[in-house]
N, C-alpha and C positions, 0 to 999 in steps of 0.2 A: 286457619280461621278465615280463609278467603273463599269458602264454598258459597256460590251465589244462591244455592237453594236453601241455605240455612239463614233465616232472618236474623237470628242472634249474631251469627258471624258477620253479616252485613252491617248490623248496628255497631258491633265492636270496631269494625274497620272505619266506619264513619266517625265514631267517637274518637278513635285514635288520630284520625286526620284532623279533626277539629281541635283536639288537645295540642297536637303538634303545631298547628297554626298559631295557637295562643302562646305556647312555650315549647320550643324544640326538645327540651329535656323530658317532656312528658310523652315522647314518642313510644317509649318502652314501658309505659305505665300499665299495670295489670290490676285486676281485682285484688290480688294478694298484696300488691303494693299499696293499694288504698287502705287495706286492713292495717298495715303497718303505721299509718298516720294516726290511728287511735290508740293512745296509751291505755294500759290496764289501770283501771281505777283502784285506788287503795281500798282495803277492806272497810275502813271507816266511812269513806265516801259512798261505797256501794250500800252499806247499811243505812246511811242517811237517805239516799234516794230510792233504794229498792227494798229496804227492810222495814223495821218496825217504827220508824220515826213518825210517820203519819197515821199508822194504825198499830198501836202498841200490842194489841192482841192478835195481830196478823202474822203472816209468814216472815221469816228472816230472809236476808238476801241470798244465802246459800240455797235455801229451798226454792225460792223464786227462780234462781238461775238454773237449777236442776229441772224444774218444770218447763222453763223456756227451752232448755236443751231437748227435753222429751218432745215438745211440740215441733221443734225444728227437725227432729229425727222422723216423726210421723209424716211430715210434709215431704219426705224423701231425701232429706239432707241436701237439698238443692242449693241452699244458701250457704256455700262453703265458708265464706268469710264470717258470716254470723255464727255458724257452728263453732268455728275456731275461737272467735272472740268470746262467745259464751263460755266455752270450756276454760279459756284463760281467766275470765272473771270468776268463774265458779271455783277454780283453784285458789285464787286470791281471797275469795270469800270463805275459804276453809273446807271446801269439798275435797275429798280424797279421790285418788285415781279409781279406787274400787267403787265409790259412790257414783262417779261419772259413768263408769262402765255399766253399772247396774241400771242407771236411769236410761241409758241408750238400749241396753239389752232387752229391758222390759218392753220397749216400744217396738221391737221386732214383731210382736204379736199384733200390733195395730197398724204399723206402717209397712210391714214386710221385711224380709231378710235383706234385700238389696239396700234398702234405706238404712237399716240397722248397721250393715257392714260398712257403708260409706261413712256414716257418722262415727263409727268406731275407728276407722282409718284416720279421719280428721282429728278426733280426740287424741288418738295415740301420737299423732304428729305434734300436737300441742304439749301433751304431758311429757313426751320424750325431750322436747326442747326445754321445757321448764326444769326437768331433772338435770339436764346438761348445764343449764344456766346456774342452778343452785350448787352444782359441783365446783364451779369456777370461783 
């Protein structure tokens, strides 16, 4: 990530240098590490903030999260941490692996196959980890 022609890579190097100067332990900090700082909200908490609490006739948290996942997929699944966190929260809200896969697959028609494939890879990573965690 030290390619000088890539502005994102340059920004990451600058950010890592800045973080290292603040706290040497943050030298190896990555976007995925940042994602790990956010715990999965409980189903009840998600329903309170994202579900029918403020709009009893509206969408439940699971549906809102599946729609969020669809939007993130259409955008090209560029926000990897957000896709993984949304899948994690959708599972907690009661979405099945099949529902998550269908929400992503449908978006292939709108966002393209590369975006759909990337989102599927990210979702599979999360669902596989969740299955391993539930087995232990």
